[in-house]
ROBA-275971 format. One line per field, with one value per residue: residue number from 1; residue in three letters; chain; x, y, z of N, C-alpha, C in turn. Coordinates in Angstrom, 2 decimals, decimal comma. Example, Ala and Ser with C-alpha at 12.3 -4.5 7.8 and 13.67 -1.06 7.14 Angstrom:
BEGIN
num (1_2)
residuo (ala_ser)
cadena (A_A)
nX (13,19_12,85)
nY (-5,69_-2,25)
nZ (7,80_7,08)
caX (12,30_13,67)
caY (-4,50_-1,06)
caZ (7,80_7,14)
cX (13,20_12,90)
cY (-3,30_0,03)
cZ (7,80_7,87)
This chain:
BEGIN
num (1_2_3_4_5_6_7_8_9_10_11_12_13_14_15_16_17_18_19_20_21_22_23_24_25_26_27_28_29_30_31_32_33_34_35_36_37_38_39_40_41_42_43_44_45_46_47_48_49_50_51_52_53_54_55_56_57_58_59)
residuo (unk_unk_unk_unk_unk_unk_unk_unk_unk_unk_unk_unk_unk_unk_unk_unk_unk_unk_unk_unk_unk_unk_unk_unk_unk_unk_unk_unk_unk_unk_unk_unk_unk_unk_unk_unk_unk_unk_unk_unk_unk_unk_unk_unk_unk_unk_unk_unk_unk_unk_unk_unk_unk_unk_unk_unk_unk_unk_unk)
cadena (A_A_A_A_A_A_A_A_A_A_A_A_A_A_A_A_A_A_A_A_A_A_A_A_A_A_A_A_A_A_A_A_A_A_A_A_A_A_A_A_A_A_A_A_A_A_A_A_A_A_A_A_A_A_A_A_A_A_A)
nX (-38,07_-35,94_-33,30_-32,77_-35,19_-36,44_-35,42_-35,44_-33,87_-32,68_-32,39_-30,60_-28,33_-27,82_-27,30_-25,01_-23,12_-23,07_-22,02_-19,48_-18,38_-18,27_-16,47_-14,14_-13,67_-13,15_-10,78_-9,07_-9,00_-7,84_-5,31_-4,34_-4,20_-2,23_-0,08_0,24_0,92_3,33_4,95_5,38_4,06_5,35_4,98_6,84_8,89_9,11_9,41_11,85_13,57_13,34_14,40_17,03_17,91_17,81_19,74_22,02_22,25_22,86_25,47)
nY (-27,98_-25,29_-23,64_-21,05_-19,99_-19,06_-16,58_-13,27_-11,40_-9,05_-9,60_-11,76_-10,49_-8,67_-10,46_-11,68_-9,54_-8,97_-11,37_-11,23_-8,99_-9,97_-12,12_-10,76_-9,25_-11,29_-12,35_-10,13_-9,79_-12,24_-11,95_-9,82_-11,00_-12,94_-11,22_-10,00_-12,23_-12,86_-10,78_-11,43_-10,33_-7,91_-4,84_-3,12_-4,52_-5,23_-2,70_-1,96_-3,74_-2,85_-0,27_-0,89_-1,99_0,29_1,84_0,35_0,66_3,30_3,46)
nZ (-16,65_-17,01_-15,15_-15,96_-16,79_-14,55_-13,79_-15,14_-17,88_-16,85_-14,13_-14,23_-15,27_-13,18_-11,05_-12,08_-12,18_-9,45_-8,46_-9,68_-8,36_-5,73_-6,08_-6,94_-4,63_-2,75_-3,84_-3,57_-0,77_-0,08_-1,29_0,23_2,76_2,27_1,79_4,29_5,82_4,57_5,38_7,98_10,20_10,50_9,34_8,22_7,16_4,41_3,26_4,36_3,10_0,46_0,79_1,46_-0,94_-2,56_-1,30_-1,84_-4,59_-4,72_-3,96)
caX (-37,97_-34,55_-33,10_-32,76_-36,55_-36,90_-34,99_-35,44_-32,53_-32,13_-31,98_-29,40_-27,22_-27,54_-26,66_-23,68_-22,24_-22,93_-21,07_-18,14_-17,91_-17,93_-15,26_-13,00_-13,43_-12,51_-9,40_-8,31_-8,79_-6,87_-3,99_-3,91_-3,82_-0,93_0,92_0,47_1,67_4,68_5,71_5,55_3,55_6,11_4,59_7,95_9,95_9,26_9,94_13,27_14,29_13,41_15,33_18,39_18,24_18,08_21,02_23,10_22,42_23,43_26,92)
caY (-26,52_-24,92_-22,63_-19,73_-19,49_-18,47_-15,19_-12,57_-10,98_-8,02_-10,25_-12,56_-9,54_-8,18_-11,53_-11,88_-8,48_-9,16_-12,47_-10,74_-8,12_-10,83_-12,88_-9,83_-8,90_-12,44_-12,43_-9,03_-10,11_-13,33_-11,41_-9,02_-11,93_-13,50_-10,17_-9,84_-13,41_-12,79_-9,81_-12,01_-9,42_-6,67_-4,12_-2,34_-5,42_-5,14_-1,38_-1,95_-4,45_-1,95_0,81_-1,43_-2,11_1,64_2,28_-0,35_1,22_4,64_3,38)
caZ (-16,57_-16,74_-14,11_-16,57_-16,96_-13,30_-13,76_-16,42_-18,32_-15,97_-12,89_-14,51_-15,37_-11,83_-10,28_-12,64_-11,68_-8,01_-8,27_-10,05_-7,28_-4,60_-6,42_-6,90_-3,23_-2,11_-4,33_-2,98_0,64_-0,03_-1,60_1,38_3,83_1,91_1,96_5,72_6,27_4,01_6,17_9,31_11,21_10,53_8,12_7,68_6,69_2,96_2,95_4,72_2,04_-0,69_1,11_1,38_-2,36_-3,06_-0,74_-2,55_-5,93_-4,59_-3,68)
cX (-36,55_-34,48_-33,20_-34,16_-37,09_-36,58_-35,13_-34,03_-31,89_-31,64_-30,72_-28,18_-26,83_-26,82_-25,24_-22,71_-22,04_-21,94_-19,65_-17,56_-17,48_-16,64_-14,03_-12,66_-12,72_-11,06_-8,54_-8,02_-7,77_-5,46_-3,46_-3,47_-2,47_0,18_1,25_1,26_3,11_5,55_5,94_5,14_4,32_5,81_5,73_9,03_10,20_9,85_11,42_14,09_14,42_14,37_16,77_18,83_18,59_19,43_22,18_23,32_23,02_24,94_27,76)
cY (-26,13_-23,80_-21,23_-19,15_-18,83_-16,98_-14,56_-12,04_-9,99_-8,65_-11,09_-11,65_-9,02_-9,23_-11,79_-10,83_-8,59_-10,27_-12,03_-9,87_-8,96_-11,59_-11,97_-9,46_-10,04_-12,56_-11,34_-9,30_-11,23_-12,85_-10,58_-9,91_-12,56_-12,49_-9,98_-11,03_-13,37_-11,84_-10,29_-11,04_-8,12_-5,88_-3,35_-3,20_-5,25_-3,78_-1,30_-2,65_-3,56_-0,80_0,33_-1,59_-0,74_2,14_1,61_0,24_2,62_4,60_3,41)
cZ (-16,20_-15,71_-14,70_-16,75_-15,69_-13,26_-15,13_-16,72_-17,36_-14,67_-13,09_-14,60_-14,00_-11,00_-10,77_-12,12_-10,18_-7,71_-8,61_-8,94_-6,09_-4,87_-6,37_-5,47_-2,50_-2,55_-3,69_-1,50_0,79_-0,32_-0,43_2,53_3,53_2,11_3,43_6,26_5,79_4,83_7,60_10,42_11,30_9,26_7,47_7,06_5,19_2,57_3,29_3,65_0,82_-0,44_1,02_-0,07_-2,94_-2,55_-1,48_-3,93_-5,86_-4,41_-4,92)
C-alpha cells in the first residue's frame, strides 16, 4: 500500500502548500539571521556604508 493512497487529492494539495509556506518562512528567517550577523549587532552599520558611498558620489 503506497503512502499516496492514505490522503486524497485535496489533502495532498493542502499539505504541499503548507510545506511550501514553512520552507519559505525558514529561508526568510535564515536570511534575516545572516543579515543580523553580518551587521555585527549594529543595525546602522550597513546604512552608514551606503551613506558614505552616496557622499563620495556627490563630491
